[in-house]
C-alpha positions as CSV (number, residue, x, y, z in Angstrom):
1,M,123.3,104.2,113.0
2,D,125.4,104.7,109.8
3,Y,124.3,101.6,107.8
4,I,127.5,101.7,105.8
5,T,130.1,101.7,108.6
6,G,127.8,100.5,111.4
7,M,128.7,103.5,113.5
8,S,126.2,105.9,115.0
9,E,126.2,109.6,114.0
10,L,125.2,110.7,117.5
11,S,127.0,110.0,120.8
12,T,125.4,109.4,124.1
13,A,127.0,112.4,125.9
14,P,124.5,114.9,124.4
15,M,121.7,112.5,125.3
16,H,122.8,112.6,128.9
17,R,122.8,116.5,128.7
18,L,119.4,116.6,127.1
19,L,117.9,114.3,129.8
20,K,119.5,116.4,132.5
21,K,118.3,119.6,130.9
22,A,114.8,118.1,130.9
23,G,115.0,117.6,134.7
24,A,116.6,114.2,135.3
25,I,118.7,114.1,138.4
26,R,120.6,111.0,137.3
27,V,120.7,109.4,133.8
28,G,121.4,105.7,133.2
29,E,123.6,104.8,130.3
30,D,120.8,102.6,128.9
31,A,118.4,105.6,128.9
32,A,120.9,107.8,127.1
33,E,121.6,105.0,124.6
34,E,117.8,104.5,124.0
35,L,117.3,108.2,123.4
36,R,120.2,108.2,121.0
37,V,118.7,105.4,119.0
38,I,115.3,107.0,118.9
39,L,116.5,110.5,117.9
40,E,118.9,109.0,115.3
41,D,116.0,107.1,113.8
42,L,113.7,110.1,113.8
43,G,116.5,112.3,112.4
44,L,117.1,109.9,109.5
45,K,113.3,109.8,108.7
46,I,113.2,113.6,108.7
47,A,116.3,113.8,106.5
48,E,114.9,111.2,104.0
49,Q,111.6,113.2,103.8
50,A,113.5,116.5,103.3
51,I,115.5,115.0,100.4
52,L,112.3,113.9,98.8
53,L,110.8,117.4,99.2
54,A,113.9,119.0,97.7
55,H,113.9,116.6,94.7
56,H,110.1,117.2,94.2
57,A,111.0,120.9,94.0
58,G,113.6,120.2,91.4
59,R,116.5,120.8,93.7
60,R,119.5,118.8,94.7
61,T,120.1,121.0,97.7
62,V,118.1,120.4,100.8
63,K,117.0,123.7,102.4
64,K,116.0,124.7,105.9
65,E,112.4,124.8,104.7
66,D,112.6,121.2,103.4
67,V,113.7,120.0,106.9
68,Q,111.0,122.1,108.6
69,H,108.3,120.7,106.3
70,A,109.7,117.2,106.6
71,Y,109.6,117.5,110.4
72,R,105.9,118.5,110.3
73,I,105.1,115.5,108.0
74,I,107.0,113.0,110.1
75,I,105.6,114.2,113.4
76,K,102.1,114.3,112.1
77,S,102.3,110.8,110.7
78,S,103.8,109.5,114.0
79,L,101.0,111.0,116.0
80,G,98.4,109.3,113.9
């Protein structure tokens, strides 16, 4: 959720498609919404970590490698 405007950056339609692509026959709106909330939270954490990595490297531009490294850091910390 965008903390400034209170609006989400992601919509539920792609969440429905992801769940169907994963094999769901039917997808409840509450399931799509929950996946949206989780993925948005995870995406924000990865983005924040990527920004820190770019700044640590002396850059203001976030690069693909920053996002990839941030993903590995966040997933590893989430898995314990």
